[in-house]
C-alpha positions in Angstrom: 6.7 -19.5 4.2 3.8 -17.7 6.0 6.0 -16.8 8.9 8.4 -15.1 6.4 5.6 -13.3 4.6 4.2 -12.1 8.0 7.7 -10.8 8.9 7.8 -8.9 5.8 4.4 -7.5 6.3 5.4 -6.3 9.7 8.5 -4.6 8.3 6.5 -2.9 5.6 3.9 -1.7 8.1 6.5 -0.4 10.4 8.4 1.5 7.7 5.0 2.8 6.4 4.0 4.2 9.8 7.5 5.7 10.3 7.3 7.6 6.9 3.7 8.6 7.5 4.7 10.3 10.7 7.3 12.5 9.1 6.7 16.1 8.1 7.5 15.8 4.3 4.5 15.3 2.2 6.4 13.0 -0.3 7.5 10.7 2.5 3.8 10.6 3.7 2.8 9.5 0.1 5.5 6.8 0.0 4.4 5.6 3.4 0.8 5.2 2.2 2.1 3.3 -0.8 4.2 1.0 1.5 1.2 0.5 3.8 -0.9 -0.6 0.8 1.7 -3.1 -0.4 1.8 -4.4 3.2 -2.0 -4.8 3.2 -1.8 -6.7 -0.2 0.8 -9.1 1.2 -1.3 -9.5 4.3 -4.4 -10.5 2.3 -2.4 -12.9 0.1 -0.7 -14.4 3.3 -4.1 -14.8 5.2 -5.6 -16.4 2.1 -3.0 -19.2 2.3 0.0 -19.9 0.1 -1.1 -23.1 -1.6 0.0 -24.9 -4.5 -2.6 -26.1 -6.8 -4.4 -25.7 -10.2 -6.2 -22.8 -11.5 -9.9 -22.9 -10.4 -11.4 -23.9 -13.9 -14.3 -26.2 -14.3 -12.8 -28.1 -17.3 -9.7 -29.0 -15.2 -10.2 -32.1 -12.9 -7.4 -31.4 -10.5 -7.5 -32.6 -6.9 -6.3 -29.4 -5.4 -7.6 -26.0 -6.4 -6.1 -22.5 -5.4 -8.8 -20.0 -3.8 -9.3 -17.0 -6.3 -10.9 -14.8 -3.9 -7.7 -13.3 -2.2 -6.2 -12.8 -5.7 -9.3 -10.8 -6.8 -9.3 -8.7 -3.7 -5.6 -8.0 -4.1 -6.1 -7.0 -7.7 -8.9 -4.6 -6.8 -7.0 -3.1 -4.0 -3.8 -2.7 -6.3 -6.1 -0.6 -8.8 -7.6 1.4 -6.0 -4.2 2.0 -4.3 -2.9 3.2 -7.7 -5.5 5.7 -8.1 -5.3 7.1 -4.7 -1.5 7.4 -4.9 -1.7 9.1 -8.2 -4.3 11.5 -6.7 -2.1 12.1 -3.7 1.0 12.9 -6.1 -1.0 15.4 -8.1 -2.4 17.1 -5.0 1.2 17.2 -3.5 2.6 18.6 -6.8 -0.2 21.2 -7.0 0.4 22.3 -3.3 4.1 22.6 -3.9 3.5 24.7 -6.8 1.2 27.0 -5.0 2.9 27.2 -1.6 6.5 26.5 -2.5 7.0 23.7 0.2 6.1 20.3 1.3 6.7 20.7 4.9 3.5 19.8 6.8 4.0 22.4 9.5 4.2 25.1 6.8 1.3 23.8 4.9 -0.9 23.9 8.1 0.1 27.7 8.5 2.1 27.5 11.8 4.1 30.7 11.5 6.7 29.6 14.2 9.1 28.3 11.5 9.3 31.4 9.5 
């Protein structure tokens, strides 16, 4: 199962890099979202996909699941949601002001006009 998750992480990373290298601002934002999802899956995979009981003190189970990767992923999801929403508002505002989402035109290169 870890090999399958590693392949999925690689696909997500490669798709994210492809989207982040494009010229459209919306594709760059989607690429950062995919990159964060790939990082979440990577943390989960590196933490180990184990079966076991929840790590509660009252339970007397033989095998416990490590809660640290899950806590890190939950924190990373909240942070990536905030960053993505900020990027979307920034892109919307720049589109309102400049009328384009092309990165070359946003940089001010006049060769495309």
